[in-house]
N, C-alpha and C positions, 0 to 999 in steps of 0.2 A: 883160966879165969879172965885173962885179957880179952879172949874172944867174946865172952858175954858182954863185957864192958863196951867193946867195939860194936857189937850188934845193937846194944842199947843206944849208943851214940848214933848209929845209922838210922835206927827207928825214930829217934828224936828229930833228926835232920829231915827225914822223909815226911814225918807228920807236920813239921813246920812248913815245908814246901807245899804239901797237900792242902793244909789249912789256908795258906795264903793265896792259893790259886783261886781266882775270882769267878771261874766258870767251869764248865765241863773240861775234863782233860783226858788224854790218852796216856798210856804207859810211856811212850816216847817223849811226850811233853815233859813229864816229870824227870825222865832220864836226861833230857837236854838241859833243863833248868839246873840240875845237879852237876852239870858239866861232865856227865858220865862217871862221876866219882863213886857211885853206888851201882852195882850190877843190876841188870834187868831181872834176873832170877830173884834177887832180894826184894826188888820193888814189887814183883808179882806176888811173892809170898806175903809180904806185909799188907798189900792191898786185900788179899784174901782174908787175912786176919781182921782187917778193918770192916770188911763186908760182913763177916760173921758177927762182929760186935755191933753191926748196924750203924757204923759211923761213916761209911762210904756206901753209895749206891752205884750199881753197875747197870749201864744202859747200852742199847744198840742204837746208833744214830747213823743213818746213811750207810748201813752195812759195816760200821766201824764200832768197836767196843770202846765205850767211854765211861768215865767215872765222875762222881761228884761227891765232895765232902759235905757231910751234914752235921751242923752244930748240935751238940748234945742238948736235949730238952727234957725236963722232968715233968712237963705238963701232959695231962691225958688228952685234953681237948685242943689238939693242934694238927696242922697239916702244912704242906708246902705247895707253893705255886712255882712251876718250873717253866721258864721261857724256852720255847723250842727253837728260837733264833739265836739268842746270845748265850743260853745255858744258865742264866742267873736263876737262883732259887731263893724264894722269899718265904720266910717262916711266918706262919699265921697262928696266933693263939685265939681261938674262938669257939664258943659253945655251939655255934650253928652246925658244926660238923656232926654233932650227936644226932640231930634230927635225920640227916642223911643216912647215917649208920643204922639207925633204927628202921628206917624205911627199907633199906636193902635187906636187913635181917628179917623183918616181918613179912615183906612182900615177895622176897626172892629166896628166902632160906639160905642166905649167904652171910658168912661172918667175916667182916673186914678186919685185917690186922691194923689196928689203930696206931701202931707205933710210928709208922712212916707213911702217911697218906700223901701221895704226890699227884697234883692236878696239873696236866700239861696245858699250855696256852701260849699267849704272847704278852710280854710285859708292855707297859705303856710306851716306853722309849722306842722299842722295836716296832710297835704298832704305828706310832707317829711317823717313823722313817719310811713306811710304805706309801 
């Protein structure tokens, strides 16, 4: 029984670190923030769970696997803007996405998974720095 309690504490600690990470992260980033107190295998397994629950997104950036935590949202009409430079994700609630979804469905016979639409680009701060 202590093992389940310990696992739950590990998951709570991992989720806290992942939620507080302000941009994209790699497994080793989380491992180092935790001062290596939770093993890499546990981190991989928990991230896999979070990906299946659609609470974390997995990307490839510069041939490196990275992750990003996504806040839970109960709205149907939402999407995310993701900065390719700093990794910041901005949550947008907007009905305008419905028109795009309809165009793609009607003109291209393609059905978009509306749960987590992510549009890549550059945030204003990074754009101004160039």
